[in-house]
N, C-alpha and C positions, 0 to 999 in steps of 0.2 A: 785386825777381824777384816774380812772382805764384807763390805755390805752386800745384802739381798739383790741391791740392785746393779753393783760394780759384778757381781755374780753373775748376775741376766745378760748383762753385755758380753762380757767374758764367751757365755755359751753362745751368744748371737755371732761372732767374729769368729771364734776358736776355728773354726774347717776350712771356711776358707782363706785365715792366715796361713795357715799349714801349707794351703794347695798352692800359697802363691807364685812360686817356680814351678809350679807343676807345667811339663815340656809343650804338651796339647793345648792350653790355655793360657799361657806364659804370659798370668795376670800383672804378675811386676812389671811389664813394657809400660802398661794401660793406667800406671797409678798414677803418674802426673796430670793426665786427661780427670782420674776420678778425683782426686783431691781439689783442683780445681772446682770440679762439680759440687762436691760438698762444701767448700767455702763458700759458692754462692749462692746454692739453694739451702743448705746448711744455715747459713748466717740468716738469709732469711725467716728462715724458721724460729729461729732461737732466739732470734730478736722479737716474736708474735709470742713465744714462750715466755721471755721475760714480762711483758704487757699481761699476757694470761694470767701469769703467777702471781705481778702485782693486782691486778685487779681481782684476782678472787677464783678466776671460773676453775683452776684445780689446782692441789699443791700433793703437796711431797710428807709421808709419812717419816717420822724423823725414825723411828725403829729402824727401819731399812735403808736408809741411806747414811753417807760417811760423817754427816757433818759440815764436808768441803764447799763449800758454794760461789759462787761468781756470779756477780749481779744477783742475787736473788735464786738461784736455780741452784743444785745439786750438781758437784762434778760429774757425777752419773747419768743426769738429763744430761750435759753438753755431747759425753761419749756416742750417746744414743744416737745424733744427728752423725754420727762417724760409725758406728757397729754394723747400723742398720742399709746405710749405702754401703759399705765395705763389702756387705756380704751377699746385699740385693744386687747389684751390678756382676759381682762375681758370678752369682745365679743366670743369670742372662748373657755371660760371654761364653757361660758351660753350655745354656742350652742352644745358644747361638752354633757351638761348635758339633756337638753331636745331630742335633734336630736340623738348624738349619733355619731357615726364614720362608715365608713365602709370602706374594702379595695378595689382598682379598678388597674385593671392593667397599666401600664404604658413601653412606649415606650421608651427604655432607649436611642436606637442611635436618635430620634428624636429630646431629652434635647438634648442629644453629639450636635445635629446638629443645636440645638437652641443658644446654647449657644456658638459657634462656629460664625456663623452670627454675635452674640451681639460683638464676641471679631472684628470681620472682620469693622463690623461698626465705631466702637472706634475707632481702626486704620482709617480710611477712615477721620472719622469727629473729628481727634485729634487736632484740629486749632478752635475745638467749645468745650472748654470745659466741658461745662456742660453737651452736650453731649453724649462726650467722656466718660465721668464720669458714668452715669447712666449707660449706655451702661457698663461699662465695671462690674461694681460692680452688674448686673442684673446675667450677666454672670458665674460671681464670686460665683453666690448664687446658681444657676442651678448645676455649679461642683463642690462645697461643697456638695451641697444636693444628688448629684448622687454618691459625694465618699464616704460618710458617711450611705451608705440606707439600707446596713446591720444594724446600729444601732436606726439611726430614720428614717422612711420610710416615711417620708412628703410627697413626693409625688407621693406617694399609695392611700394617705387618702384623700377620698372624702371632708372629713371635712375642711381641708388645704384646697381647690378648692374653698367650696362654700364660705367657708372666706375671703377668698382673694376677690372673687366677690362683695360681699357682702361689705365689708370693703371701697371700690370703692364709695359707696354712701353719709357714712359723706367724705370721701375724696373730692366727689368733692365740697359738701358744703363748706364746709370749705376753699377747695385752691379756691373756688369763689369769695369769699370775700376777702381773700387774696390777691389774683390778682387782681381784681376786681379796693377795691377802691382805690387804691394798696398801701396795708402794703406791701409788697414784690415786687420790680422793677430788673430788670432779663434785664443782658446786650445783647443787637440784635447781640454781636457778639462772645454768649457763647452758644447760642440755635439757632435749626432751623430756628423756628419762626414760624413753623405752631401749630396755638392754638385751644382747645376746649373749645367754649365761651372765657375768658380772660385764662384760663391755659394753660402752654406750654407743650406740649404734652415731653417732657419729663419727666413730676409733675410724670406722669402716671409710668414710669420704678422707679422714684424714691421711690415711693410709693411703691410699687411691693418689688422692693428690700430690704428696711430699715423694713418693717414690716414682710415680709419674715424672715429677719435674725433677729428680735429680738424674732421671735414664735421659731424658729427651737436653739435657743442659752438657750431658756426658760425651752425648753423641752430637749434639752438635760442634762442641770442643776438639770430639775426635774428628771430625770430618773438616774440620777446621787446619788444626796441624796435620794433617795428613796431606793436603792438596798443599802446604807451605814447605812440605821436605821432597816434593816431587819436584 
């Protein structure tokens, strides 16, 4: 019998998977770059996930998982780090094809201030491990994007910001089911306790940092491979 969490993973990826060979997007041609990004970024987030699970920051309801685990993580949780970027990058490439991209002005001092604020918040809430980690990872992405701005000016991309905002729609739907059933449970000692419906406020930062890292590494590798083919 298919577990609820596995079913959620299938629903996340099913449409992009069926449209992988669609002629306009040609997503299948981008899969080597995509899976390299998944290996790098997903690997880092899985390590965090393993540590957080051992530490008790969150856990998984045995009623909604298959019971098959790898290093204490449900197999469905590991698949989540594949299905989400697979679908997310597909939506980015679709948006790029149909909407195009425009450069927008960014205020670098504002982003440095934002990164500093996130680091300060992470230090203040260092005892709330999930809050601490998501704030730190979000700050790291902003700093990372600013330092490598000349290579991939993602913060100048109107498409990136539209994509991030749009991705909160499926994020909200998926996370609502994960946290309302609940498939995933959180330790009250690891989070603020502020929730949007049943979703911990920290999850919004988690989604921002993870999706942004997936996309940025994807764009860097794609640019590098394109130059090598020239």
